[in-house]
Structure formats: structure tokens, C-alpha cells
FISE-729604 format. One record per residue (C-alpha): y, x, z; residue number from 1; chain. Coordinates in steps of 0.2 Angstrom, whole numbers, plus 5000, padded with zeros to 4 digits. Layout:
! residues N
[[Y; X; Z]; NUM; "A"]
...
//
This chain:
! residues 184
[[5221; 5715; 5447]; 1; "A"]
[[5226; 5702; 5433]; 2; "A"]
[[5215; 5707; 5416]; 3; "A"]
[[5230; 5705; 5405]; 4; "A"]
[[5242; 5716; 5415]; 5; "A"]
[[5228; 5730; 5422]; 6; "A"]
[[5232; 5742; 5409]; 7; "A"]
[[5250; 5741; 5409]; 8; "A"]
[[5259; 5758; 5410]; 9; "A"]
[[5272; 5750; 5418]; 10; "A"]
[[5265; 5749; 5433]; 11; "A"]
[[5260; 5760; 5448]; 12; "A"]
[[5250; 5757; 5465]; 13; "A"]
[[5247; 5739; 5472]; 14; "A"]
[[5259; 5742; 5489]; 15; "A"]
[[5254; 5723; 5495]; 16; "A"]
[[5237; 5715; 5490]; 17; "A"]
[[5236; 5696; 5485]; 18; "A"]
[[5224; 5695; 5501]; 19; "A"]
[[5236; 5705; 5512]; 20; "A"]
[[5253; 5695; 5506]; 21; "A"]
[[5241; 5677; 5510]; 22; "A"]
[[5235; 5684; 5526]; 23; "A"]
[[5254; 5688; 5532]; 24; "A"]
[[5261; 5674; 5525]; 25; "A"]
[[5250; 5662; 5536]; 26; "A"]
[[5254; 5672; 5553]; 27; "A"]
[[5276; 5671; 5547]; 28; "A"]
[[5272; 5650; 5545]; 29; "A"]
[[5263; 5651; 5563]; 30; "A"]
[[5277; 5659; 5571]; 31; "A"]
[[5287; 5650; 5564]; 32; "A"]
[[5278; 5634; 5567]; 33; "A"]
[[5278; 5640; 5587]; 34; "A"]
[[5296; 5644; 5586]; 35; "A"]
[[5303; 5629; 5578]; 36; "A"]
[[5291; 5614; 5586]; 37; "A"]
[[5301; 5599; 5587]; 38; "A"]
[[5314; 5603; 5574]; 39; "A"]
[[5315; 5601; 5556]; 40; "A"]
[[5322; 5619; 5550]; 41; "A"]
[[5330; 5619; 5531]; 42; "A"]
[[5322; 5633; 5523]; 43; "A"]
[[5336; 5642; 5511]; 44; "A"]
[[5325; 5651; 5497]; 45; "A"]
[[5336; 5666; 5485]; 46; "A"]
[[5333; 5665; 5469]; 47; "A"]
[[5323; 5669; 5459]; 48; "A"]
[[5312; 5682; 5467]; 49; "A"]
[[5308; 5672; 5485]; 50; "A"]
[[5302; 5656; 5477]; 51; "A"]
[[5284; 5661; 5479]; 52; "A"]
[[5284; 5667; 5494]; 53; "A"]
[[5293; 5651; 5498]; 54; "A"]
[[5283; 5639; 5490]; 55; "A"]
[[5267; 5649; 5502]; 56; "A"]
[[5276; 5649; 5517]; 57; "A"]
[[5284; 5629; 5518]; 58; "A"]
[[5266; 5627; 5517]; 59; "A"]
[[5260; 5636; 5530]; 60; "A"]
[[5274; 5629; 5542]; 61; "A"]
[[5266; 5614; 5550]; 62; "A"]
[[5282; 5605; 5553]; 63; "A"]
[[5293; 5594; 5543]; 64; "A"]
[[5302; 5605; 5533]; 65; "A"]
[[5318; 5604; 5520]; 66; "A"]
[[5320; 5617; 5506]; 67; "A"]
[[5337; 5620; 5497]; 68; "A"]
[[5341; 5636; 5483]; 69; "A"]
[[5354; 5648; 5483]; 70; "A"]
[[5353; 5658; 5469]; 71; "A"]
[[5364; 5676; 5470]; 72; "A"]
[[5363; 5692; 5460]; 73; "A"]
[[5366; 5709; 5463]; 74; "A"]
[[5357; 5717; 5449]; 75; "A"]
[[5357; 5708; 5433]; 76; "A"]
[[5344; 5718; 5420]; 77; "A"]
[[5347; 5733; 5429]; 78; "A"]
[[5334; 5742; 5444]; 79; "A"]
[[5346; 5747; 5457]; 80; "A"]
[[5360; 5736; 5463]; 81; "A"]
[[5376; 5735; 5458]; 82; "A"]
[[5384; 5733; 5474]; 83; "A"]
[[5394; 5717; 5467]; 84; "A"]
[[5388; 5698; 5473]; 85; "A"]
[[5388; 5684; 5463]; 86; "A"]
[[5385; 5665; 5469]; 87; "A"]
[[5376; 5660; 5455]; 88; "A"]
[[5369; 5643; 5461]; 89; "A"]
[[5374; 5637; 5477]; 90; "A"]
[[5366; 5624; 5490]; 91; "A"]
[[5365; 5605; 5488]; 92; "A"]
[[5363; 5604; 5508]; 93; "A"]
[[5374; 5601; 5522]; 94; "A"]
[[5372; 5615; 5534]; 95; "A"]
[[5382; 5606; 5548]; 96; "A"]
[[5370; 5606; 5565]; 97; "A"]
[[5355; 5613; 5554]; 98; "A"]
[[5343; 5625; 5559]; 99; "A"]
[[5344; 5635; 5545]; 100; "A"]
[[5329; 5650; 5537]; 101; "A"]
[[5338; 5661; 5524]; 102; "A"]
[[5320; 5666; 5515]; 103; "A"]
[[5320; 5684; 5507]; 104; "A"]
[[5312; 5692; 5496]; 105; "A"]
[[5317; 5709; 5499]; 106; "A"]
[[5328; 5716; 5512]; 107; "A"]
[[5335; 5733; 5503]; 108; "A"]
[[5353; 5739; 5506]; 109; "A"]
[[5358; 5724; 5515]; 110; "A"]
[[5374; 5721; 5506]; 111; "A"]
[[5367; 5705; 5498]; 112; "A"]
[[5361; 5697; 5511]; 113; "A"]
[[5377; 5700; 5523]; 114; "A"]
[[5389; 5692; 5510]; 115; "A"]
[[5375; 5677; 5511]; 116; "A"]
[[5375; 5677; 5528]; 117; "A"]
[[5395; 5677; 5531]; 118; "A"]
[[5396; 5665; 5519]; 119; "A"]
[[5381; 5653; 5528]; 120; "A"]
[[5390; 5656; 5544]; 121; "A"]
[[5405; 5647; 5538]; 122; "A"]
[[5395; 5630; 5532]; 123; "A"]
[[5392; 5630; 5552]; 124; "A"]
[[5373; 5626; 5552]; 125; "A"]
[[5365; 5625; 5573]; 126; "A"]
[[5356; 5642; 5570]; 127; "A"]
[[5353; 5655; 5558]; 128; "A"]
[[5341; 5665; 5556]; 129; "A"]
[[5331; 5676; 5544]; 130; "A"]
[[5314; 5679; 5534]; 131; "A"]
[[5311; 5691; 5523]; 132; "A"]
[[5295; 5694; 5513]; 133; "A"]
[[5299; 5715; 5511]; 134; "A"]
[[5310; 5726; 5521]; 135; "A"]
[[5313; 5743; 5510]; 136; "A"]
[[5314; 5758; 5523]; 137; "A"]
[[5328; 5768; 5524]; 138; "A"]
[[5338; 5758; 5510]; 139; "A"]
[[5349; 5749; 5525]; 140; "A"]
[[5367; 5750; 5522]; 141; "A"]
[[5372; 5737; 5532]; 142; "A"]
[[5363; 5736; 5547]; 143; "A"]
[[5356; 5716; 5548]; 144; "A"]
[[5339; 5712; 5558]; 145; "A"]
[[5327; 5700; 5549]; 146; "A"]
[[5321; 5688; 5563]; 147; "A"]
[[5303; 5688; 5551]; 148; "A"]
[[5298; 5701; 5543]; 149; "A"]
[[5282; 5703; 5530]; 150; "A"]
[[5280; 5722; 5526]; 151; "A"]
[[5290; 5737; 5528]; 152; "A"]
[[5287; 5746; 5513]; 153; "A"]
[[5292; 5762; 5506]; 154; "A"]
[[5308; 5764; 5495]; 155; "A"]
[[5301; 5763; 5479]; 156; "A"]
[[5306; 5748; 5465]; 157; "A"]
[[5291; 5734; 5468]; 158; "A"]
[[5288; 5719; 5456]; 159; "A"]
[[5274; 5705; 5457]; 160; "A"]
[[5275; 5687; 5468]; 161; "A"]
[[5292; 5682; 5462]; 162; "A"]
[[5300; 5700; 5461]; 163; "A"]
[[5305; 5708; 5442]; 164; "A"]
[[5314; 5719; 5432]; 165; "A"]
[[5323; 5712; 5416]; 166; "A"]
[[5312; 5693; 5420]; 167; "A"]
[[5294; 5704; 5420]; 168; "A"]
[[5282; 5703; 5430]; 169; "A"]
[[5283; 5689; 5444]; 170; "A"]
[[5268; 5680; 5440]; 171; "A"]
[[5257; 5697; 5446]; 172; "A"]
[[5250; 5689; 5462]; 173; "A"]
[[5251; 5707; 5472]; 174; "A"]
[[5266; 5718; 5475]; 175; "A"]
[[5266; 5733; 5464]; 176; "A"]
[[5276; 5748; 5461]; 177; "A"]
[[5287; 5748; 5445]; 178; "A"]
[[5286; 5764; 5436]; 179; "A"]
[[5295; 5761; 5421]; 180; "A"]
[[5311; 5763; 5413]; 181; "A"]
[[5321; 5746; 5411]; 182; "A"]
[[5325; 5752; 5393]; 183; "A"]
[[5305; 5752; 5388]; 184; "A"]
//
């Protein structure tokens, strides 16, 4: 555990260790490499939470890949989704006829992902798949399936490895529960 954060009273138990993250990202990269042989997929990261996952995943894929970024928001500084999805930064890439893999940090209710997939489908990609690092068990309002799932986790608010609360804790090399209040 990071020495500066090891005594942080807002962090609870480690849900996914640094070693487990690294091993699973390598496995996901190998799966994508096998399934996209002879193609060059576009990885679309959903900012800001997926940036670390995208970085490691793209290095684990043994194919030419392109990357682009979208920023959507349904949280603000809260620890619960507002249910309202806004596109803050749109893609620069044209998706027509391309193999697109959406790289998500976490799927909770599925509302944000449903909105995002509908938006991306309208841009006529050749294929559209989802790779999520985390799937929060029992939280889905929308029943969407991810094509690649890193880990299923219990329904707790988590931080680390790109995930945050009010822009804090993204730099943790592992994923832990957040037990503090956003007002502290």
C-alpha cells in the first residue's frame, strides 16, 4: 500500500490488488489480441476514470490500436450517480466502419453506458464492444452486457487505479473501498 495513503481513514479494504490488476489486464489484452487478429481496433476510453486501465490495456494488446477519449459525467463531485449523462468531451475519430472497443472503468447502474453506446452506434462503427475493468454486482438498472470484464465487485463505492471521489485517490495502484463522506 502507498505509504502516504496507508493511514488514510477514508480508505477501506483493498478490493483488487495491484498484482491482480496487472495479471487481469494482461489476460484481457491477450483475449482482445486473439479476437481482433488482422484488425486494428479503436479503443475509446471513458475519461477520467478509465485512463490508467486504457494505458495498461493498450500495452497488453499485441495489435496496432488507435485510442481516443470521451468524457461523460453523471456524478459531479458526488458518490452516487445523478442519472443525468452529459458529454463533456467528444471523440475526434470518425467511427464509420471501424472496430470500436469502449474501455470503461466501472459499470454500475448501466445508465451512462447505455447512453454512450446509443450515441456511438449512431456513428456507424463496424463493430462496437465494451471492455470494463469493474462490474458492480447487483447495481444494474439497465441490463447491458460487457464483452470483456476485469472483475465483478460487491456494491461498494471504490477508488483507485483511475477511479476517484472528488478527483482524489486516482493514483492508488490498487482498488479499495471508500468509506469517507464527500463532505469531509
